NUDREN-682080 format. One line per 2 residues: number of its first residue (from 1); their letters; for each residue x negated, y negated, z of N, C-alpha, C. Coordinates in pm, whole numbers, m for minus. Example, Ala and Ser with C-alpha at 12.3 -4.5 7.8 and 13.67 -1.06 7.14 Angstrom:
2
1) AS) m1319/569/780/m1230/450/780/m1320/330/780  m1285/225/708/m1367/106/714/m1290/m3/787
//
This chain:
79
1) MR) 711/m2154/447/723/m2049/345/706/m1920/400  789/m1819/345/797/m1681/384/736/m1590/274
3) LA) 664/m1485/317/618/m1387/216/735/m1310/174  758/m1317/40/867/m1247/m27/821/m1123/m97
5) KL) 699/m1122/m148/650/m995/m218/500/m997/m228  422/m893/m223/308/m865/m245/269/m746/m326
7) EI) 204/m764/m448/179/m665/m530/26/m653/m566  m37/m546/m548/m167/m521/m589/m182/m395/m681
9) ER) m233/m403/m794/m236/m292/m891/m370/m270/m954  m427/m162/m978/m538/m128/m1039/m506/m124/m1186
11) MK) m564/m206/m1273/m531/m205/m1412/m577/m71/m1468  m498/m19/m1564/m527/104/m1632/m580/90/m1778
13) YG) m563/m19/m1820/m621/m55/m1969/m643/m201/m1989  m694/m226/m2097/m728/m366/m2133/m852/m427/m2071
15) PS) m874/m553/m2085/m1006/m613/m2052/m1026/m612/m1907  m925/m600/m1817/m923/m585/m1680/m926/m450/m1624
17) KD) m952/m347/m1714/m936/m215/m1675/m1029/m169/m1555  m957/m99/m1457/m1022/m60/m1337/m1041/m161/m1230
19) QY) m999/m285/m1267/m1000/m388/m1169/m864/m413/m1095  m871/m453/m971/m749/m481/m894/m705/m622/m912
21) LG) m581/m633/m954/m521/m769/m973/m385/m760/m908  m342/m882/m858/m218/m882/m785/m150/m1028/m798
23) HI) m29/m1024/m735/57/m1143/m729/111/m1140/m586  112/m1254/m533/185/m1272/m394/288/m1384/m424
25) KF) 402/m1361/m365/519/m1450/m380/573/m1496/m249  577/m1623/m236/631/m1688/m112/769/m1763/m161
27) DD) 858/m1767/m65/985/m1831/m91/1029/m1927/16  1110/m2022/m2/1171/m2107/98/1297/m2161/38
29) EH) 1359/m2254/113/1477/m2321/58/1456/m2410/m58  1338/m2435/m97/1308/m2523/m222/1274/m2442/m335
31) GD) 1251/m2306/m315/1218/m2223/m449/1106/m2134/m413  1057/m2070/m509/951/m1971/m513/814/m2012/m553
33) VT) 700/m1965/m496/577/m1999/m539/498/m1864/m563  454/m1844/m678/374/m1717/m711/220/m1744/m735
35) VK) 132/m1666/m666/m4/m1691/m679/m67/m1567/m748  m145/m1577/m832/m223/m1464/m895/m349/m1428/m808
37) LS) m363/m1310/m783/m467/m1260/m688/m584/m1206/m780  m709/m1258/m757/m821/m1200/m834/m867/m1070/m774
39) ED) m958/m998/m835/m1005/m880/m767/m1069/m912/m636  m1148/m1020/m624/m1203/m1054/m495/m1107/m1085/m390
41) DC) m981/m1147/m429/m875/m1177/m344/m813/m1042/m285  m803/m950/m382/m750/m823/m338/m837/m746/m243
43) YK) m964/m756/m275/m1062/m683/m178/m1076/m741/m43  m1041/m884/m35/m1034/m948/102/m912/m899/176
45) LF) m808/m879/112/m673/m822/164/m694/m680/207  m773/m608/119/m805/m468/169/m879/m471/299
47) EV) m971/m564/317/m1043/m564/429/m959/m595/562  m859/m677/553/m765/m713/651/m683/m586/687
49) IG) m623/m526/584/m518/m423/618/m583/m284/615  m706/m264/579/m772/m130/573/m757/m43/696
51) DA) m773/m94/804/m753/m25/942/m610/24/961  m517/m65/920/m362/m33/938/m331/75/830
53) VI) m391/72/712/m361/172/618/m419/313/652  m536/305/709/m605/439/760/m514/494/874
55) AT) m471/414/965/m399/455/1093/m264/511/1039  m200/453/934/m73/492/883/m87/633/818
57) AK) m191/639/742/m222/766/665/m238/887/759  m322/849/876/m346/957/973/m206/994/1050
59) EA) m140/913/1068/2/937/1135/83/1024/1049  94/994/912/170/1060/819/117/1199/814
61) AS) m23/1216/812/m87/1354/789/m47/1438/922  m46/1371/1045/m15/1425/1164/122/1479/1160
63) NL) 217/1399/1122/356/1429/1114/382/1541/1019  310/1543/911/333/1650/807/286/1772/867
65) TC) 164/1769/934/109/1894/991/207/1948/1096  254/1861/1182/354/1914/1286/474/1979/1217
67) AI) 512/1919/1117/637/1969/1057/610/2107/994  495/2126/938/448/2251/882/438/2356/996
69) IE) 372/2325/1102/358/2415/1219/495/2455/1270  572/2358/1288/720/2390/1338/790/2472/1249
71) HK) 780/2448/1131/840/2526/1026/791/2678/1028  664/2702/1048/617/2830/1046/645/2893/1182
73) AK) 663/2825/1287/703/2871/1421/842/2936/1425  925/2868/1335/1058/2917/1335/1075/3029/1234
75) GI) 956/3078/1184/976/3197/1105/1035/3188/975  1037/3058/915/1084/3030/783/974/3062/693
77) SR) 999/3131/590/901/3164/480/955/3129/357  873/3087/266/906/3054/134/899/3168/38
79) D) 838/3270/91/799/3392/1/940/3463/m35
//
């Protein structure tokens, strides 16, 4: 089976308000399987991917900072 989709969402209202809930979908030649993820399941996934998310956020921030510095170095102003 191959991972087809992973969704994790913080619920905004209802009995599960402020909890993380999710679904993970796998597929193969025989069809699809979808599994509901509890809040505990979501936190376990966060533990696994946390370092990668932080590294990606740092890289994005660095790229944005470099773009701003280059933009200012070219003397382009929004004023």
